[in-house]
PLY file of the C-alpha trace (Angstrom):
ply
format ascii 1.0
element vertex 362
property float x
property float y
property float z
element edge 361
property int vertex1
property int vertex2
end_header
0.00 0.00 0.00
1.27 3.50 -0.78
1.18 6.46 1.60
-2.17 7.89 0.46
-5.21 7.51 2.66
-7.48 4.49 2.38
-10.79 5.63 0.93
-13.79 3.93 2.54
-17.47 4.32 1.72
-19.88 3.29 4.48
-23.38 2.56 3.16
-26.67 2.48 5.09
-30.35 2.48 4.07
-31.03 5.35 6.49
-29.87 7.17 9.61
-33.15 6.54 11.40
-33.01 5.22 14.97
-31.42 1.79 15.00
-28.37 -0.12 16.17
-26.75 -0.63 12.77
-27.23 3.02 11.86
-25.69 4.24 15.08
-22.71 1.86 15.04
-21.83 2.34 11.37
-21.98 6.14 11.55
-19.98 6.05 14.79
-17.24 3.87 13.30
-17.10 5.98 10.13
-16.51 9.21 12.03
-14.12 7.65 14.59
-11.47 6.19 12.26
-7.99 7.70 12.23
-8.27 10.62 9.82
-4.57 10.47 8.98
-4.99 6.97 7.59
-8.57 6.85 6.35
-10.73 9.03 4.12
-14.31 8.09 5.00
-17.71 9.04 3.67
-21.14 7.82 4.67
-23.65 7.04 1.92
-27.32 6.92 2.90
-29.68 5.55 0.28
-32.66 7.14 2.04
-33.60 10.66 3.11
-31.89 13.22 5.32
-35.22 14.11 6.92
-35.28 10.72 8.68
-31.82 11.09 10.21
-31.51 11.18 13.99
-27.77 10.71 14.56
-25.08 13.34 14.89
-22.35 12.53 12.36
-20.01 15.36 13.36
-17.65 16.39 10.56
-18.21 13.15 8.64
-19.31 13.81 5.05
-22.73 12.26 4.46
-24.20 11.82 0.97
-27.95 11.20 0.77
-29.25 9.45 -2.35
-32.89 10.25 -1.44
-34.34 6.96 -2.60
-37.43 5.39 -1.04
-36.01 1.87 -1.32
-32.53 0.37 -1.48
-33.32 -1.26 -4.84
-33.92 2.18 -6.37
-30.42 3.35 -5.45
-28.53 1.06 -7.86
-27.68 3.58 -10.58
-26.78 6.27 -8.04
-24.45 3.90 -6.20
-22.86 2.81 -9.48
-22.06 6.43 -10.42
-20.80 7.10 -6.93
-18.40 4.14 -7.02
-17.12 5.27 -10.42
-16.49 8.78 -9.14
-15.08 7.97 -5.70
-12.99 4.90 -6.63
-13.07 3.59 -3.04
-10.59 1.06 -1.73
-13.30 -0.38 0.52
-17.10 -0.40 0.55
-18.77 -1.51 3.77
-22.52 -1.96 4.19
-24.80 -3.15 6.97
-28.27 -4.72 7.25
-28.87 -7.86 5.21
-30.91 -6.48 2.30
-28.33 -3.77 1.63
-25.48 -6.26 2.07
-27.09 -8.54 -0.50
-27.66 -5.69 -2.94
-24.22 -4.09 -2.64
-22.35 -7.41 -2.90
-23.17 -7.67 -6.60
-21.27 -4.44 -7.29
-18.11 -6.41 -6.56
-18.52 -8.03 -9.98
-18.22 -4.62 -11.62
-15.60 -3.13 -9.28
-13.09 -5.97 -8.74
-10.40 -3.67 -7.33
-12.64 -2.54 -4.49
-12.91 -4.63 -1.33
-16.52 -5.22 -0.27
-17.39 -5.85 3.37
-20.79 -6.88 4.72
-21.47 -6.13 8.36
-24.13 -8.59 9.41
-26.61 -7.26 11.96
-28.54 -10.38 12.98
-28.41 -14.12 13.55
-30.21 -14.57 10.25
-31.43 -18.15 10.49
-33.18 -17.45 13.81
-34.48 -14.05 12.73
-36.05 -15.61 9.64
-38.06 -17.95 11.85
-39.78 -14.93 13.40
-39.66 -12.40 10.52
-39.26 -14.40 7.30
-38.27 -12.45 4.20
-41.09 -12.21 1.66
-38.80 -11.07 -1.16
-36.88 -13.50 -3.37
-34.25 -10.79 -3.88
-33.37 -11.00 -0.19
-34.13 -14.68 0.36
-31.67 -17.10 1.92
-30.59 -18.24 -1.56
-29.69 -14.71 -2.58
-27.88 -14.04 0.72
-25.78 -17.18 0.19
-24.81 -16.00 -3.31
-24.09 -12.45 -2.13
-21.91 -13.56 0.76
-19.76 -15.56 -1.65
-19.02 -12.31 -3.49
-17.93 -10.11 -0.58
-14.37 -10.09 0.72
-15.19 -10.10 4.43
-18.22 -10.45 6.69
-18.13 -8.66 10.04
-20.01 -10.58 12.73
-20.93 -8.80 15.93
-21.13 -11.93 18.07
-19.94 -15.53 18.17
-23.53 -16.69 17.61
-23.71 -14.64 14.43
-20.35 -15.93 13.21
-21.39 -19.54 13.79
-24.69 -18.91 12.01
-23.23 -17.53 8.76
-20.70 -20.38 8.66
-23.15 -23.20 9.47
-26.26 -21.98 7.65
-25.06 -19.69 4.85
-21.98 -21.52 3.59
-19.51 -18.77 4.51
-15.93 -20.01 5.12
-14.74 -19.16 8.62
-11.68 -17.36 7.24
-13.96 -14.90 5.45
-15.56 -13.81 8.71
-14.19 -11.51 11.39
-15.63 -11.10 14.87
-15.89 -7.46 15.99
-18.24 -6.60 18.82
-20.06 -3.28 18.86
-18.34 -0.38 20.63
-19.69 1.83 23.38
-20.82 4.86 21.39
-21.91 7.24 24.14
-20.11 8.83 27.09
-22.82 8.05 29.61
-22.16 8.91 33.24
-22.24 6.27 35.96
-25.31 6.64 38.16
-25.23 6.94 41.94
-25.27 3.74 43.98
-28.88 3.24 45.03
-30.28 0.24 46.93
-33.62 1.50 48.20
-35.79 -1.59 48.55
-38.60 0.47 50.10
-39.52 1.95 46.71
-41.18 0.20 43.78
-38.57 -1.32 41.50
-38.26 0.33 38.09
-37.90 -1.82 34.96
-37.14 -0.59 31.45
-37.04 -1.92 27.88
-35.80 0.16 24.96
-36.16 -1.49 21.57
-38.24 -1.68 18.41
-41.81 -2.88 18.96
-41.74 -6.01 16.80
-42.62 -9.66 17.42
-39.08 -11.01 17.70
-38.27 -8.51 20.46
-40.44 -10.55 22.84
-42.32 -7.83 24.71
-45.22 -10.19 25.37
-43.14 -12.74 27.24
-41.84 -9.95 29.46
-45.44 -8.91 30.09
-46.36 -12.51 30.93
-43.61 -12.57 33.54
-44.54 -9.19 35.01
-48.19 -10.22 35.32
-47.21 -12.86 37.91
-45.39 -10.49 40.29
-46.71 -9.81 43.77
-44.73 -6.65 44.42
-45.13 -3.08 43.10
-43.13 -2.06 40.05
-42.98 0.56 37.33
-42.20 -0.45 33.74
-40.99 1.96 31.04
-41.25 0.92 27.38
-39.38 3.04 24.83
-39.59 2.42 21.09
-41.95 2.29 18.17
-42.94 -0.33 15.66
-45.68 -2.40 14.06
-46.53 -4.33 17.24
-47.37 -1.29 19.37
-51.15 -1.80 19.35
-50.86 -5.51 20.01
-48.44 -4.98 22.91
-50.59 -2.37 24.61
-53.74 -4.43 24.16
-51.88 -7.26 25.86
-50.86 -4.98 28.74
-54.51 -4.05 29.16
-55.53 -7.71 29.06
-53.02 -8.46 31.84
-54.19 -5.44 33.90
-50.76 -3.80 33.75
-51.56 -0.58 31.90
-51.40 1.59 35.03
-47.87 0.39 35.81
-46.46 1.18 32.38
-44.99 4.39 30.98
-44.62 4.60 27.21
-42.14 6.82 25.35
-41.99 6.60 21.56
-38.53 8.15 21.13
-36.03 10.01 23.29
-32.62 11.61 23.04
-32.18 11.05 26.77
-31.63 7.29 26.81
-29.04 7.60 29.59
-31.48 9.48 31.82
-34.11 6.76 31.53
-31.55 3.99 32.02
-30.00 5.70 35.04
-33.27 6.07 36.90
-34.15 2.41 36.27
-33.16 -0.52 38.48
-33.19 -3.28 35.86
-33.21 -3.56 32.08
-35.51 -6.29 30.72
-34.86 -8.00 27.39
-37.32 -10.44 25.88
-35.82 -10.87 22.40
-35.90 -14.25 20.66
-32.85 -13.21 18.62
-30.46 -10.26 18.52
-27.48 -9.20 16.46
-25.52 -7.71 19.33
-27.79 -5.65 21.59
-26.16 -2.25 21.98
-28.77 -1.13 24.48
-27.61 -3.77 26.97
-24.09 -2.34 26.82
-25.44 1.17 27.36
-27.55 0.05 30.29
-24.53 -1.53 31.93
-22.37 1.54 31.23
-24.61 3.66 33.47
-24.68 0.89 36.09
-28.12 -0.60 35.43
-27.95 -4.43 35.27
-29.78 -6.61 32.74
-32.19 -9.53 32.91
-32.55 -11.22 29.53
-34.18 -14.31 28.12
-31.51 -16.57 26.65
-31.35 -16.06 22.88
-28.77 -16.06 20.09
-26.93 -12.76 19.71
-23.98 -12.40 22.03
-25.67 -12.26 25.44
-22.98 -14.43 27.01
-20.36 -12.00 25.67
-22.07 -9.10 27.49
-23.58 -10.57 30.66
-21.62 -12.10 33.53
-24.15 -13.99 35.64
-24.71 -12.23 38.95
-22.20 -9.45 38.19
-23.98 -7.25 35.64
-27.15 -9.24 35.18
-28.71 -12.63 34.54
-29.64 -14.75 31.54
-32.84 -16.76 32.04
-33.46 -20.00 30.18
-37.22 -20.12 30.76
-40.17 -17.99 31.76
-40.08 -19.55 35.24
-36.40 -18.68 35.63
-37.04 -15.12 34.42
-39.77 -14.70 37.07
-37.52 -16.19 39.75
-34.75 -13.70 38.91
-37.25 -10.83 39.04
-38.20 -11.82 42.56
-34.59 -12.27 43.69
-33.48 -8.95 42.24
-36.43 -7.10 43.77
-35.60 -8.50 47.21
-31.89 -7.76 47.20
-30.98 -5.18 44.53
-27.35 -5.92 45.39
-25.65 -5.23 42.06
-22.61 -2.95 42.36
-22.87 -0.21 39.77
-19.09 0.02 39.30
-18.81 -3.68 38.50
-21.86 -3.57 36.22
-20.23 -0.75 34.25
-16.60 -1.88 34.22
-17.31 -5.25 32.60
-18.62 -3.67 29.41
-16.14 -0.79 29.41
-13.23 -3.23 29.41
-14.70 -5.38 26.64
-16.32 -2.84 24.34
-14.48 0.46 24.83
-14.25 2.74 21.81
-10.46 2.55 21.44
-10.41 -1.26 21.46
-13.19 -1.74 18.92
-12.17 1.07 16.55
-8.64 -0.39 16.47
-10.11 -3.73 15.41
-11.95 -2.03 12.54
-8.83 -0.14 11.48
-6.74 -3.30 11.49
-9.32 -5.06 9.35
-9.30 -2.27 6.77
-5.50 -2.06 6.70
-5.09 -5.82 6.31
-7.63 -5.95 3.49
-5.95 -3.22 1.47
-2.46 -4.57 2.17
-3.52 -8.01 0.92
-3.70 -6.68 -2.66
0 1
1 2
2 3
3 4
4 5
5 6
6 7
7 8
8 9
9 10
10 11
11 12
12 13
13 14
14 15
15 16
16 17
17 18
18 19
19 20
20 21
21 22
22 23
23 24
24 25
25 26
26 27
27 28
28 29
29 30
30 31
31 32
32 33
33 34
34 35
35 36
36 37
37 38
38 39
39 40
40 41
41 42
42 43
43 44
44 45
45 46
46 47
47 48
48 49
49 50
50 51
51 52
52 53
53 54
54 55
55 56
56 57
57 58
58 59
59 60
60 61
61 62
62 63
63 64
64 65
65 66
66 67
67 68
68 69
69 70
70 71
71 72
72 73
73 74
74 75
75 76
76 77
77 78
78 79
79 80
80 81
81 82
82 83
83 84
84 85
85 86
86 87
87 88
88 89
89 90
90 91
91 92
92 93
93 94
94 95
95 96
96 97
97 98
98 99
99 100
100 101
101 102
102 103
103 104
104 105
105 106
106 107
107 108
108 109
109 110
110 111
111 112
112 113
113 114
114 115
115 116
116 117
117 118
118 119
119 120
120 121
121 122
122 123
123 124
124 125
125 126
126 127
127 128
128 129
129 130
130 131
131 132
132 133
133 134
134 135
135 136
136 137
137 138
138 139
139 140
140 141
141 142
142 143
143 144
144 145
145 146
146 147
147 148
148 149
149 150
150 151
151 152
152 153
153 154
154 155
155 156
156 157
157 158
158 159
159 160
160 161
161 162
162 163
163 164
164 165
165 166
166 167
167 168
168 169
169 170
170 171
171 172
172 173
173 174
174 175
175 176
176 177
177 178
178 179
179 180
180 181
181 182
182 183
183 184
184 185
185 186
186 187
187 188
188 189
189 190
190 191
191 192
192 193
193 194
194 195
195 196
196 197
197 198
198 199
199 200
200 201
201 202
202 203
203 204
204 205
205 206
206 207
207 208
208 209
209 210
210 211
211 212
212 213
213 214
214 215
215 216
216 217
217 218
218 219
219 220
220 221
221 222
222 223
223 224
224 225
225 226
226 227
227 228
228 229
229 230
230 231
231 232
232 233
233 234
234 235
235 236
236 237
237 238
238 239
239 240
240 241
241 242
242 243
243 244
244 245
245 246
246 247
247 248
248 249
249 250
250 251
251 252
252 253
253 254
254 255
255 256
256 257
257 258
258 259
259 260
260 261
261 262
262 263
263 264
264 265
265 266
266 267
267 268
268 269
269 270
270 271
271 272
272 273
273 274
274 275
275 276
276 277
277 278
278 279
279 280
280 281
281 282
282 283
283 284
284 285
285 286
286 287
287 288
288 289
289 290
290 291
291 292
292 293
293 294
294 295
295 296
296 297
297 298
298 299
299 300
300 301
301 302
302 303
303 304
304 305
305 306
306 307
307 308
308 309
309 310
310 311
311 312
312 313
313 314
314 315
315 316
316 317
317 318
318 319
319 320
320 321
321 322
322 323
323 324
324 325
325 326
326 327
327 328
328 329
329 330
330 331
331 332
332 333
333 334
334 335
335 336
336 337
337 338
338 339
339 340
340 341
341 342
342 343
343 344
344 345
345 346
346 347
347 348
348 349
349 350
350 351
351 352
352 353
353 354
354 355
355 356
356 357
357 358
358 359
359 360
360 361
């Protein structure tokens, strides 16, 4: 490689609220500017953007769907002549992979965002263009696949025919400088639970509600997020006579405030990519109780130190009762575990090394 900067184009469908959007834009703006020339390409609209990208150059293609951005992306690749193109979210990964046939000198990276085989059991793709068959073909074309968790890495190898050497495991970084909350163990007050995630079936809100409906102690539950399952979830809360104990917030820029004033984060997901919100909850000192599911939980949670992983509804309920009685998590320990594993410097260095090794392999 010569001394000029490595030109990288990061591509996303949008900058709307979401884990992939936040992580990709964060990585793009955090790379060493003396080594890397980065731009972020968004196939969607600026009006839907919610993330601060700092001095990172962002190009909006203003297309309503990824499939409509093909010609614009082609012209962009011709003009920019990037060394590396990196995309995230499976339908964009599948689409962009085929550009590698036209731009053989460019390295194409797909950052997978989910354990696909499990996700497809809950939210199966209805489009042939983004079916398993097309994903398998696309992932043969890319140069590397970034997996956020060991579960994800094992899934693409076992179920999508990806050679292990083509994958690289890079966990998500801590993207916010949240402050550690004060140590509070006041068992005389109602315990405060919180869940912050998209309101969709695979996020498992209803099994959390089932567990909460069995409790014999007072609690307050905050749900933050929006999605297609909102009406169904709140009808279910009403059915279980829990409506009065629930606060709903559609969207907030004060995630840390809500996490800090909560005693326990609840996760009901049946599958995750690598749940950033669990890391953020731990950063402020709020421990996690999660149903066991593919997606890196065992890489984030140390049983009894910063939370618990429950293998059944009964176990989830049992942990709720134990935690309500004791509330003996130490906020420093809850926070330090994730800071050591997922600190910005550590994870950004892993991305930089990947990019340097790819370009130097030419």
